[in-house]
C-alpha positions as CSV (number, residue, x, y, z in Angstrom):
1,M,-130.9,209.7,-6.0
2,P,-134.8,209.0,-6.7
3,L,-134.6,207.3,-2.8
4,L,-133.4,210.4,-1.6
5,R,-136.2,212.1,-3.3
6,L,-139.0,210.1,-1.7
7,N,-137.8,210.4,1.3
8,L,-138.3,214.2,1.4
9,T,-141.4,213.6,-0.6
10,A,-142.9,211.5,2.2
11,R,-141.5,214.3,4.9
12,V,-143.1,217.4,3.0
13,L,-147.1,215.1,2.7
14,A,-146.2,214.4,6.5
15,L,-145.9,218.1,7.2
16,G,-149.0,218.8,5.1
17,L,-150.6,216.4,6.9
18,A,-149.9,217.5,10.4
19,V,-151.2,221.3,9.5
20,P,-155.0,220.1,9.5
21,I,-154.9,217.9,12.6
22,L,-152.6,220.5,14.8
23,L,-155.3,223.4,13.9
24,C,-158.2,220.6,14.8
25,D,-156.3,220.1,18.2
26,F,-156.3,223.6,18.8
27,I,-160.2,224.1,17.8
28,S,-161.0,221.6,20.0
29,P,-162.0,222.1,23.4
30,S,-159.9,220.9,26.3
31,T,-161.1,217.9,28.0
32,A,-158.5,218.3,31.2
33,S,-160.6,218.4,34.0
34,A,-160.2,219.5,37.2
35,Q,-158.2,217.9,40.1
36,Q,-161.0,216.4,42.5
37,N,-160.4,217.7,46.1
38,P,-158.6,214.6,47.9
39,A,-161.0,212.5,49.9
40,P,-161.1,212.2,53.5
41,S,-158.6,209.9,55.1
42,Q,-159.3,206.4,56.5
43,E,-159.3,206.9,60.4
44,Q,-159.4,204.5,63.1
45,T,-162.6,205.5,65.6
46,P,-165.4,204.4,67.5
47,P,-167.8,202.3,65.9
48,P,-170.4,204.6,65.6
49,A,-168.3,206.8,63.8
50,P,-168.3,206.9,59.7
51,E,-165.9,205.5,58.0
52,P,-163.8,208.1,55.1
53,A,-163.7,207.0,52.2
54,P,-160.4,205.2,50.9
55,P,-157.2,207.6,50.6
56,Q,-156.3,208.9,47.5
57,P,-152.9,210.5,46.7
58,V,-152.5,214.6,47.7
59,H,-150.0,216.8,45.6
60,L,-148.3,213.1,44.5
61,K,-147.9,213.9,40.6
62,D,-144.7,213.2,39.1
63,Y,-143.6,217.0,37.8
64,S,-140.7,215.9,36.1
65,N,-142.1,214.0,33.5
66,P,-143.5,216.6,30.9
67,S,-147.0,216.3,29.6
68,P,-147.3,213.9,27.0
69,A,-147.4,214.7,23.3
70,F,-149.7,212.0,22.0
71,P,-152.9,211.5,20.9
72,H,-153.2,215.2,21.3
73,V,-150.2,217.0,19.7
74,L,-150.5,220.9,21.6
75,R,-151.0,219.8,25.0
76,P,-147.6,220.7,25.8
77,Y,-148.2,224.0,25.1
78,K,-151.0,224.2,26.8
79,A,-151.1,225.0,30.7
80,Q,-151.6,222.7,33.3
81,E,-154.7,223.5,35.8
82,L,-153.8,222.6,39.1
83,A,-156.5,222.0,42.0
84,Q,-156.9,225.0,44.5
85,P,-155.3,224.0,48.3
86,N,-157.5,221.9,50.3
87,L,-158.6,224.0,53.0
88,A,-161.0,221.3,54.6
89,N,-160.2,219.3,57.5
90,S,-160.5,215.9,57.4
91,A,-162.9,213.6,58.6
92,R,-161.2,212.7,61.6
93,I,-162.0,215.5,63.8
94,D,-165.7,214.8,63.4
95,S,-165.6,211.6,64.4
96,L,-163.9,212.3,67.8
97,M,-166.4,215.2,68.6
98,H,-168.7,214.1,70.3
99,D,-172.0,216.0,72.5
100,G,-169.7,219.1,71.2
101,K,-166.3,218.0,72.9
102,I,-163.3,216.6,70.9
103,Y,-161.9,213.4,72.9
104,L,-158.2,213.5,72.0
105,S,-155.4,210.6,72.2
106,I,-152.6,211.8,71.7
107,D,-151.8,209.4,68.8
108,D,-155.3,210.8,66.8
109,A,-153.6,214.1,67.8
110,V,-150.0,213.0,65.9
111,A,-152.7,212.1,62.8
112,L,-154.6,215.1,62.8
113,A,-151.8,216.9,62.6
114,L,-150.1,214.5,59.7
115,E,-153.9,215.3,58.0
116,N,-154.5,218.9,58.1
117,N,-151.5,220.8,60.0
118,L,-150.7,223.9,57.2
119,D,-146.6,223.6,57.8
120,L,-146.9,220.2,56.1
121,D,-149.1,221.3,53.9
122,I,-146.8,224.1,52.9
123,A,-143.7,221.8,52.6
124,R,-145.6,219.2,50.8
125,Y,-146.0,221.8,47.7
126,N,-141.5,221.7,48.1
127,L,-141.8,218.2,46.7
128,N,-144.0,219.2,43.7
129,I,-141.4,222.6,42.7
130,A,-138.7,220.1,43.2
131,D,-140.1,218.0,40.4
132,A,-140.7,221.0,38.4
133,D,-136.9,222.1,38.9
134,L,-135.8,219.0,37.4
135,L,-138.2,219.0,34.6
136,R,-136.3,222.5,33.8
137,A,-133.1,220.7,34.1
138,R,-133.5,218.5,31.6
139,T,-133.4,220.5,28.8
140,G,-130.2,222.0,29.5
141,A,-131.5,224.8,31.4
142,N,-130.2,226.4,34.8
143,I,-132.3,224.8,37.9
144,L,-134.2,227.2,39.6
145,G,-133.6,226.1,43.3
146,V,-135.8,224.8,45.8
147,N,-136.4,225.8,49.6
148,T,-135.4,223.1,52.0
149,G,-135.7,224.8,55.2
150,I,-138.2,224.2,58.2
151,V,-141.6,225.7,58.2
152,Q,-143.0,226.8,61.6
153,N,-145.9,229.1,61.4
154,T,-147.9,227.1,63.7
155,P,-148.6,229.3,66.9
156,G,-147.6,227.7,70.3
157,G,-145.1,225.6,68.6
158,G,-141.5,225.2,69.0
159,V,-138.8,223.5,67.9
160,G,-135.1,222.4,69.1
161,G,-132.1,221.9,67.1
162,L,-130.6,222.6,63.9
163,G,-133.5,223.3,61.9
164,G,-135.2,225.9,64.3
165,T,-134.6,229.0,62.0
166,V,-137.5,230.7,60.3
167,G,-136.2,232.0,57.5
168,S,-137.2,234.2,54.0
169,G,-138.5,231.3,52.4
170,T,-141.9,231.2,51.1
171,G,-144.5,230.4,53.4
172,G,-141.9,231.0,56.0
173,T,-138.9,228.4,55.2
174,T,-135.5,228.7,55.9
175,V,-133.5,228.4,52.3
176,A,-131.0,225.7,52.5
177,A,-128.7,223.5,49.7
178,G,-131.4,223.7,46.7
179,G,-132.1,227.9,47.4
180,A,-130.0,231.2,47.3
181,G,-128.4,232.6,50.4
182,T,-128.8,236.5,50.7
183,G,-126.0,238.4,52.4
184,T,-125.9,241.7,54.4
185,N,-125.7,243.9,52.0
186,G,-128.0,242.4,48.9
187,L,-128.0,238.6,47.1
188,V,-125.2,236.8,47.5
189,S,-125.0,234.5,45.2
190,S,-123.4,230.7,44.6
191,T,-120.8,229.4,42.2
192,L,-123.3,226.3,42.1
193,G,-124.3,225.8,38.7
194,L,-121.6,227.6,36.9
195,G,-119.8,225.8,33.9
196,S,-119.9,225.9,30.0
197,P,-122.9,226.9,27.9
198,I,-125.1,224.5,27.6
199,T,-127.1,223.6,24.5
200,S,-130.5,223.2,24.9
201,F,-131.4,219.5,25.1
202,D,-135.0,219.7,23.8
203,P,-135.5,220.1,19.8
204,Q,-136.0,223.5,18.7
205,L,-138.1,224.1,15.4
206,T,-138.1,227.3,13.7
207,G,-139.8,228.5,10.6
208,T,-140.2,232.1,8.8
209,L,-142.6,232.4,6.5
210,Q,-142.7,236.5,5.0
211,V,-143.9,238.4,1.8
212,D,-141.6,241.3,0.4
213,K,-142.8,244.0,-2.3
214,N,-140.2,245.9,-2.6
215,N,-140.6,248.5,-5.3
216,T,-137.0,250.6,-6.0
217,E,-136.7,254.0,-8.3
218,S,-133.5,253.5,-10.2
219,T,-130.8,255.6,-10.7
220,S,-129.2,253.6,-12.9
221,V,-128.0,254.5,-16.3
222,F,-127.9,251.0,-17.1
223,S,-131.5,250.2,-15.8
224,P,-134.3,249.6,-18.5
225,V,-136.8,250.5,-16.0
226,P,-137.3,253.8,-13.9
227,I,-138.8,251.4,-11.1
228,V,-137.5,247.9,-9.9
229,A,-140.5,245.8,-8.5
230,Q,-139.5,243.2,-6.8
231,N,-141.8,240.6,-5.3
232,T,-139.9,238.0,-3.0
233,Y,-141.7,235.2,-0.8
234,T,-139.9,233.2,1.7
235,A,-140.0,230.0,4.0
236,D,-137.4,229.2,6.0
237,L,-137.4,226.1,8.6
238,A,-134.7,225.0,11.0
239,Y,-133.6,222.5,13.6
240,T,-131.6,222.8,16.6
241,Q,-130.6,220.0,19.1
242,G,-128.4,219.9,21.9
243,F,-126.8,216.1,23.3
244,H,-125.4,215.5,26.7
245,W,-122.3,215.0,25.3
246,G,-121.6,218.3,24.5
247,T,-123.0,218.0,20.6
248,A,-124.7,220.3,18.8
249,L,-126.6,219.7,15.6
250,S,-128.5,222.3,13.5
251,V,-130.3,221.5,10.5
252,A,-131.7,224.8,8.0
253,F,-133.7,225.1,4.9
254,N,-134.7,228.1,3.1
255,N,-136.8,228.7,0.1
256,T,-137.3,231.5,-1.7
257,H,-139.8,232.7,-4.6
258,L,-139.0,236.0,-6.5
259,T,-140.5,238.2,-9.3
260,T,-139.1,241.3,-10.7
261,N,-140.5,243.5,-14.2
262,N,-136.1,243.9,-14.4
263,P,-135.8,242.8,-18.0
264,T,-131.9,241.8,-17.5
265,S,-133.1,239.1,-14.7
266,L,-132.3,235.7,-16.1
267,L,-135.5,234.4,-14.2
268,T,-138.7,235.2,-13.3
269,P,-140.0,234.4,-11.3
270,Q,-136.8,233.0,-9.8
271,L,-136.5,229.9,-7.2
272,G,-133.7,229.2,-4.4
273,S,-133.9,226.7,-2.0
274,N,-130.6,225.7,0.4
275,F,-130.2,223.2,2.9
276,Q,-127.4,222.4,5.7
277,F,-126.7,219.8,8.2
278,R,-124.0,220.7,10.4
279,L,-122.9,218.9,13.8
280,T,-120.7,220.6,16.2
281,Q,-118.9,218.7,19.0
282,N,-117.3,220.3,22.3
283,L,-113.8,219.3,22.5
284,L,-112.2,221.2,25.5
285,Q,-114.6,223.3,27.6
286,G,-118.3,221.7,27.8
287,F,-116.7,217.7,26.4
288,G,-118.1,214.7,27.9
289,L,-121.7,214.0,30.5
290,L,-120.5,215.8,33.5
291,P,-120.3,219.5,32.2
292,N,-122.8,219.3,30.2
293,T,-125.4,217.4,32.9
294,R,-124.9,219.0,35.9
295,F,-127.8,220.8,36.2
296,I,-129.6,217.6,35.7
297,R,-127.3,216.0,38.7
298,I,-128.1,218.6,41.0
299,A,-131.4,218.7,40.4
300,K,-131.7,215.5,41.2
301,N,-130.0,215.6,44.7
302,N,-132.3,218.5,45.4
303,R,-135.2,216.5,44.9
304,E,-133.7,214.2,47.3
305,I,-132.7,216.7,49.6
306,S,-137.0,217.7,48.9
307,D,-137.1,214.3,50.3
308,V,-135.0,214.4,53.2
309,A,-136.4,217.9,53.6
310,F,-140.1,216.9,54.3
311,R,-139.1,214.1,56.9
312,L,-137.3,217.0,58.9
313,Q,-140.3,219.0,58.6
314,I,-142.6,215.7,59.8
315,I,-140.0,215.3,62.6
316,T,-140.5,219.1,63.5
317,T,-144.0,218.8,63.6
318,V,-144.8,215.9,65.0
319,D,-142.4,217.0,68.1
320,Q,-144.1,220.2,68.2
321,I,-147.5,218.6,68.3
322,E,-146.3,216.1,71.0
323,N,-145.1,218.8,73.1
324,M,-148.3,221.0,72.7
325,Y,-150.1,218.0,73.3
326,W,-148.1,217.5,77.0
327,D,-149.1,221.0,77.4
328,L,-152.9,220.2,77.5
329,V,-152.8,217.6,79.2
330,F,-150.6,220.2,81.8
331,A,-153.3,223.0,81.8
332,Y,-156.1,220.0,82.0
333,E,-154.8,218.4,84.7
334,N,-153.8,221.9,86.6
335,V,-157.4,222.8,86.3
336,R,-158.5,219.9,88.0
337,V,-155.9,220.3,90.6
338,Q,-157.1,223.6,91.5
339,Q,-160.7,223.1,91.5
340,E,-160.1,219.8,94.1
341,A,-157.8,222.6,95.6
342,L,-160.7,225.7,95.7
343,T,-163.3,223.1,96.6
344,Y,-161.2,222.0,99.7
345,Q,-160.8,225.7,100.3
346,Q,-164.1,226.5,100.2
347,K,-165.2,223.8,102.8
348,A,-162.4,225.1,105.4
349,L,-164.3,228.4,104.7
350,D,-167.2,227.2,105.7
351,D,-166.3,225.1,108.6
352,A,-164.1,228.3,109.7
353,R,-167.4,230.4,110.0
354,R,-169.4,228.0,111.7
355,Q,-166.7,227.6,114.3
356,A,-166.4,231.6,114.3
357,Q,-170.4,232.1,115.2
358,V,-170.1,228.8,118.2
359,G,-166.8,230.8,119.2
360,T,-164.5,228.2,118.7
361,I,-162.2,229.8,116.9
362,P,-161.3,233.5,116.3
363,P,-163.0,235.6,113.2
364,I,-159.6,236.3,112.2
365,Q,-159.5,232.7,111.0
366,V,-161.9,233.2,108.6
367,V,-160.6,236.3,107.2
368,S,-157.5,234.1,106.4
369,A,-159.6,231.9,105.0
370,Q,-161.3,233.8,102.8
371,S,-158.3,235.0,101.4
372,T,-157.2,231.4,100.8
373,V,-160.5,231.0,98.4
374,A,-159.9,234.1,96.6
375,T,-156.4,233.2,96.0
376,G,-157.7,229.7,94.9
377,Q,-160.5,231.6,93.0
378,Q,-157.8,233.3,90.9
379,N,-155.3,230.3,90.5
380,L,-158.9,228.5,89.1
381,I,-159.2,231.8,86.6
382,V,-155.5,231.5,85.3
383,A,-155.5,227.6,84.7
384,Q,-158.9,227.6,83.1
385,N,-157.6,230.6,80.5
386,N,-154.3,228.6,80.5
387,L,-156.1,225.7,79.5
388,Q,-158.9,227.7,76.8
389,L,-155.5,228.8,75.3
390,Q,-154.0,225.4,75.2
391,Q,-157.4,224.5,73.6
392,L,-157.0,226.9,71.1
393,L,-154.2,226.7,69.9
394,T,-154.2,222.3,70.1
395,K,-157.2,222.9,67.6
396,N,-155.5,225.1,65.1
397,A,-152.4,222.8,64.8
398,L,-154.6,220.2,64.3
399,S,-156.9,221.3,61.6
400,R,-156.4,223.6,58.5
401,S,-159.4,226.0,59.5
402,I,-161.1,226.6,62.8
403,E,-164.1,228.8,61.0
404,D,-166.7,226.1,61.7
405,P,-168.1,227.3,64.9
406,T,-168.7,224.1,66.4
407,L,-165.1,223.5,65.7
408,A,-164.1,226.7,67.6
409,E,-166.4,226.4,70.9
410,A,-165.3,222.9,70.8
411,D,-163.2,221.8,74.2
412,V,-160.4,219.7,73.3
413,I,-160.1,216.9,76.3
414,P,-156.9,215.1,76.3
415,T,-157.6,211.3,76.8
416,S,-154.0,210.2,77.1
417,T,-151.8,210.6,79.8
418,M,-148.4,210.5,80.4
419,Q,-146.7,206.9,81.5
420,I,-143.4,207.1,83.5
421,P,-141.2,203.9,83.4
422,E,-140.4,201.7,85.8
423,Q,-136.6,201.8,85.3
424,E,-134.8,203.7,82.5
425,P,-133.1,201.6,79.9
426,I,-129.2,202.1,79.8
427,V,-128.3,202.5,76.4
428,P,-124.5,203.9,76.2
429,I,-124.1,207.4,75.1
430,Q,-121.5,206.4,72.3
431,D,-124.6,203.7,70.7
432,L,-127.3,207.0,70.7
433,I,-124.6,209.4,69.1
434,N,-124.0,207.0,66.0
435,D,-127.6,206.2,66.0
436,A,-128.2,210.7,65.4
437,L,-125.3,210.5,62.7
438,R,-127.1,208.1,60.1
439,H,-130.5,209.2,61.1
440,R,-130.1,212.9,61.3
441,A,-132.0,214.6,58.2
442,E,-129.9,217.9,59.0
443,L,-126.9,215.6,58.2
444,V,-128.5,213.7,55.3
445,E,-128.9,217.4,54.0
446,S,-125.5,218.1,54.1
447,R,-124.1,215.1,52.4
448,I,-125.6,215.6,49.3
449,D,-124.9,219.2,49.2
450,L,-121.5,218.4,49.2
451,N,-122.1,215.9,46.4
452,S,-123.7,218.7,44.4
453,R,-120.4,220.7,45.3
454,D,-118.6,218.3,43.8
455,I,-120.3,218.1,41.2
456,N,-120.1,221.7,40.7
457,N,-116.5,221.9,40.8
458,R,-115.2,219.6,38.4
459,A,-118.0,221.2,36.3
460,V,-116.1,224.9,37.1
461,R,-112.8,223.2,36.4
462,N,-114.1,222.5,33.2
463,A,-115.2,225.8,31.9
464,M,-111.2,227.1,32.9
465,L,-110.4,225.5,29.7
466,P,-110.0,227.4,26.5
467,T,-113.3,226.7,24.0
468,L,-112.2,224.2,21.2
469,D,-115.1,222.9,18.5
470,V,-115.1,220.6,15.9
471,F,-117.8,221.1,13.0
472,A,-118.8,219.2,9.8
473,Y,-121.6,220.7,7.4
474,Y,-122.9,219.1,4.3
475,G,-125.3,221.0,2.0
476,G,-126.4,222.3,-1.5
477,S,-128.4,224.8,-3.6
478,G,-131.1,224.3,-6.2
479,V,-132.1,227.4,-8.8
480,G,-135.7,227.1,-10.4
481,G,-138.0,229.1,-12.3
482,D,-138.9,230.3,-16.0
483,V,-136.7,232.5,-17.9
484,N,-137.3,236.3,-18.3
485,P,-139.2,236.3,-21.5
486,S,-137.5,240.3,-21.7
487,V,-134.1,238.2,-22.5
488,P,-133.4,237.0,-26.0
489,A,-131.7,233.5,-26.9
490,C,-128.1,234.1,-28.2
491,S,-127.4,234.5,-31.8
492,P,-123.8,235.2,-33.6
493,T,-124.9,238.8,-33.8
494,S,-126.1,238.9,-30.4
495,G,-124.7,240.8,-27.7
496,N,-123.6,240.1,-24.0
497,F,-127.2,240.3,-23.1
498,C,-128.9,237.1,-23.9
499,L,-129.4,233.6,-23.2
500,N,-126.7,231.4,-23.9
501,P,-127.7,227.3,-22.7
502,A,-124.3,226.7,-22.4
503,K,-123.8,228.8,-19.8
504,A,-127.0,228.7,-18.1
505,P,-127.1,227.0,-14.6
506,P,-127.8,223.4,-15.0
507,P,-131.0,222.9,-14.9
508,F,-131.4,225.2,-17.8
509,K,-128.9,223.5,-20.3
510,T,-132.1,221.9,-21.8
511,T,-135.4,223.9,-20.5
512,T,-136.3,227.4,-19.6
513,S,-138.4,226.2,-17.3
514,V,-137.6,224.4,-13.9
515,G,-140.5,224.0,-10.9
516,Y,-139.6,223.5,-7.7
517,G,-139.6,219.8,-7.5
518,G,-136.6,219.7,-9.7
519,T,-135.2,223.4,-7.3
520,V,-135.6,220.8,-4.2
521,N,-133.9,218.0,-6.3
522,Q,-130.7,220.1,-6.7
523,L,-130.4,219.7,-2.8
524,V,-129.1,216.3,-3.0
525,N,-128.1,215.4,-6.7
526,S,-124.8,217.4,-6.0
527,T,-125.3,220.0,-8.8
528,A,-123.9,222.3,-6.3
529,P,-122.8,220.9,-2.8
530,D,-121.7,222.8,-0.1
531,R,-119.4,220.9,2.7
532,G,-116.5,221.6,4.9
533,I,-115.0,220.4,8.5
534,G,-112.9,222.8,10.4
535,L,-112.1,223.8,14.2
536,S,-113.2,226.7,16.3
537,L,-110.4,227.9,18.6
538,N,-111.0,230.8,21.6
539,V,-108.5,231.1,24.2
540,P,-109.4,233.6,26.9
541,I,-106.1,235.6,27.5
542,L,-105.5,235.7,31.5
543,N,-108.5,234.0,31.8
544,R,-109.2,235.9,35.0
545,L,-113.2,234.5,35.3
546,A,-112.7,231.3,34.9
547,Q,-109.8,231.1,37.8
548,S,-111.9,233.2,40.2
549,N,-114.9,231.0,39.9
550,Q,-112.9,227.8,40.1
551,V,-111.2,229.4,43.5
552,R,-114.6,230.7,44.8
553,A,-116.3,227.0,44.1
554,E,-113.4,224.9,46.0
555,L,-113.7,227.7,48.9
556,E,-117.7,227.3,49.3
557,Y,-116.9,223.1,49.1
558,R,-114.7,223.2,51.7
559,Q,-116.7,225.5,53.4
560,A,-119.5,223.2,53.4
561,Q,-117.0,220.2,54.6
562,V,-116.4,222.5,58.3
563,R,-120.1,223.2,57.8
564,Q,-121.0,219.6,58.0
565,H,-118.2,218.7,60.4
566,Q,-119.8,221.7,62.4
567,L,-123.1,220.5,62.5
568,E,-122.2,216.7,63.4
569,N,-120.4,218.5,66.3
570,Q,-123.4,220.2,67.5
571,V,-125.4,216.8,66.8
572,R,-123.5,215.1,69.3
573,I,-123.8,218.0,72.0
574,E,-128.0,217.7,71.4
575,V,-128.1,213.8,72.1
576,R,-126.2,214.2,75.3
577,N,-128.0,217.2,75.8
578,A,-130.9,215.4,75.6
579,Q,-130.2,212.6,77.4
580,F,-128.9,215.1,80.4
581,D,-132.5,215.7,80.1
582,V,-134.0,212.8,80.5
583,K,-132.1,211.8,83.6
584,Q,-132.7,215.2,85.5
585,N,-136.4,215.4,84.2
586,R,-136.9,211.7,85.8
587,A,-135.4,212.7,89.2
588,S,-137.5,215.7,89.1
589,V,-140.7,213.6,88.9
590,Q,-139.5,211.3,91.5
591,A,-138.3,213.5,93.8
592,A,-142.1,215.6,92.9
593,Q,-143.6,212.2,93.8
594,S,-142.0,212.3,96.6
595,A,-143.3,215.8,97.9
596,V,-146.7,215.0,96.6
597,D,-146.7,211.6,99.1
598,L,-145.5,213.5,101.8
599,A,-147.7,216.3,101.7
600,R,-150.3,214.0,101.3
601,Q,-149.3,212.3,104.5
602,T,-149.4,216.1,106.0
603,F,-152.2,216.6,105.5
604,D,-153.8,213.9,106.5
605,A,-152.0,213.6,110.0
606,D,-153.3,217.3,110.7
607,Q,-156.9,216.9,109.4
608,Q,-156.6,213.4,112.4
609,K,-154.9,216.4,114.9
610,L,-157.7,219.2,114.0
611,K,-160.6,216.6,115.2
612,V,-158.8,216.3,118.3
613,G,-157.4,220.0,118.7
614,L,-154.2,219.8,118.4
615,T,-153.4,222.2,115.3
616,T,-155.6,225.0,113.6
617,Q,-157.6,225.5,110.6
618,T,-154.8,227.7,109.2
619,A,-152.0,224.9,109.2
620,I,-155.0,222.5,107.5
621,L,-155.1,225.4,104.7
622,Q,-151.2,225.1,104.4
623,D,-151.1,222.2,104.1
624,A,-153.8,222.1,101.7
625,S,-152.1,224.8,99.6
626,T,-148.7,223.0,100.0
627,L,-150.1,219.7,98.5
628,T,-151.6,221.6,95.7
629,T,-148.3,223.2,94.6
630,S,-146.8,219.4,94.9
631,E,-149.4,217.8,92.4
632,S,-149.2,220.9,90.1
633,N,-145.7,220.7,90.4
634,L,-145.5,216.5,89.5
635,V,-148.3,216.9,86.8
636,S,-145.7,219.6,85.6
637,A,-142.7,217.8,86.0
638,K,-144.3,214.5,84.1
639,A,-144.8,217.1,81.4
640,A,-141.2,217.9,81.4
641,Y,-140.1,214.5,81.5
642,E,-142.7,213.5,78.5
643,K,-140.9,216.7,76.3
644,S,-137.6,215.3,77.0
645,R,-138.0,212.0,76.0
646,I,-139.4,213.6,72.4
647,E,-136.3,215.8,72.1
648,L,-134.0,212.8,72.9
649,D,-136.3,210.9,70.1
650,R,-135.6,213.9,67.7
651,A,-131.5,214.6,68.9
652,T,-131.3,210.6,67.8
653,G,-133.5,211.3,64.6
654,L,-135.4,208.2,65.7
655,L,-139.0,210.3,66.5
656,L,-140.8,209.0,63.6
657,D,-140.0,205.5,64.0
658,H,-140.7,205.1,67.8
659,A,-144.1,206.8,67.1
660,G,-145.1,204.4,64.4
661,I,-145.6,207.1,61.6
662,D,-145.8,205.9,58.4
663,I,-144.4,208.8,56.1
664,N,-146.1,207.4,52.9
665,D,-149.3,208.7,55.0
666,A,-147.8,212.0,56.0
667,S,-147.2,213.1,52.3
668,R,-150.5,211.8,50.8
669,G,-151.5,213.8,54.4
670,Q,-154.1,211.0,54.9
671,V,-153.0,208.3,57.7
672,T,-154.4,204.9,57.0
673,H,-151.8,203.7,59.6
674,L,-152.5,205.4,63.0
675,P,-149.3,206.4,65.5
676,N,-148.6,204.8,68.2
677,V,-146.6,206.8,71.0
678,P,-145.0,205.2,73.4
679,Y,-145.4,205.8,77.4
680,V,-148.8,206.3,77.0
681,A,-151.8,205.5,79.0
682,P,-155.0,206.1,78.5
683,S,-156.2,209.3,81.1
684,P,-158.3,208.2,84.3
685,N,-159.7,211.2,84.7
686,V,-162.1,211.2,81.2
687,P,-165.3,210.6,82.2
688,P,-166.8,206.8,81.8
689,S,-169.5,207.9,80.2
690,Q,-167.5,209.6,77.8
691,P,-166.2,207.6,74.8
692,N,-162.3,207.4,74.2
693,S,-161.1,208.6,70.9
694,T,-159.2,205.3,69.9
695,P,-158.7,202.1,72.0
696,Q,-155.4,202.3,73.8
697,P,-152.3,200.1,72.7
698,S,-150.3,198.2,75.8
699,P,-147.1,200.0,76.5
700,Q,-144.2,199.6,74.1
701,P,-140.6,198.3,74.9
702,A,-138.9,201.7,75.8
703,P,-137.0,203.2,72.8
704,P,-133.0,204.0,74.0
705,G,-133.3,206.6,76.6
706,G,-129.8,207.3,78.3
707,Q,-127.9,205.8,81.5
708,M,-129.8,206.5,84.7
């Protein structure tokens, strides 16, 4: 017993010392500093360009861990200050700009997208949201879910495949496995997460301090006073906590101090204390780890899905950027082709005018040449406008903001051109399909979602059982205070209204005053113990709610299985279709190249004929128009071929691997390893006086591309 008293006294002293510490911590100013803006990323640029600061993490704090309570015990109760979104462009853009022009290789374009593209920036937040949801699940609370769809708000960007639908989630995301779905006639909820109730795993400490002054007018003939005055002081403390096995712990400690003017009361003031330690264990519904940790397991799966979804977002964004880059290359080359055509058409018009003046050709040919020049000017204007649009779309996709006038007015000069392999590698189609089935992010998400639904199904089956709880408790009570001086001591002639020590509460058999320490001591010395054990049974008749939940959960699981099989079939079709496109577009490049060779040879031959008078200027103009169209078609065919190779890499899930993209760089938003896109060569049309953005690597071996 002395040991128990010592422990109780030590706890009271510790609580008394903790109060001023808590107050001091609350009054002291916050020492948390605002998160610094991320430093510019490391880049590879020509020597004159400045080197950015070393990379720092961006949006990478692990929010699944709570704020530590030590040494600042009030930190868990203070809001965390999160940094404002970083809307400044990375330093890489400035290093690529020379004389008001941005000289951009496709590797730099991908690197800029990983650093600045807002679609990726929005998707990064989902990683932290999933962490916060996991922290919520660890308390035993239900999860809120995570948007794990594709953000696709970059103008000019498009994506193929399974993740191409812009949905209703935050920031334009589609709500996938981690979130909720919206039905035609309203909200459609899933059974994901249903099951037995979960007691909070976070300890809960509750307390009550109350002062009550109650005056009551007496209407009883036995009351010796007309107004009974009673002052009650209450101090209660309770502790509750749940555990992963379905165990619940509760401890209650209550204290009262009561004074009254009623002379019939034996004690005034009267001290009362009691405590109870109760342990409850679920035996049927809610028993075991799985029903009670289902939210934690599902939240961990959602966090894993968020990682996979972010990888899919990178693939989608890189797919868009590479396609936009080749659109820019086509627009740039098309302007060059139209300029060359207009130059020759203008020269032909000048020659026709001179010949018409000397009478060697009729005037109608001059009119024909003027019409050709006008058409050429129109084609050039259309090509230039398309180039300006592609430059604007490219700058928007590769920057967080284009408000800077210098950036807004800068021309984008592509420094990479398409390189067609001499021979297409032969890879069996089944090998490509197997790569896709292993690497496609959509299938990985589906498999993780099936695991979450399996966990949910087992939890829902457990919730069909009746509720049977075994509980045990131990407690005690104590009484103290001072004997009311209005109560006389019993004597042989006294009546019933007197104090008889033999019939008084045990603490008052030998004394008329018991302090608070003596009152609390009674709680642990078995003066008035309270202990017991029991069972609590709750059997729902018919149990229709649980039956419906179990059937629906099973149906949703089977539906998800069919959906996964459907996704696999779609992936197989996408891979085959992508392989067909590669073969078809390669044949188009070969045909367009042959057409250019024929048109050029025809044009050169007719020019020789014109010198000896065997053809007309009109035929030469037609030859020049045919050559212009053939060259434009060749550029378009090459762009289509490059896009088909990008689509094949996306369809097989190997786009990031073949482009040499580091996932860690993408998650930080700061590129330290420059991507290396295959089948790319330095453009010969960039003026030699202008520096390229980065040294171009030698062509890599071709990734799998299908049979030819």
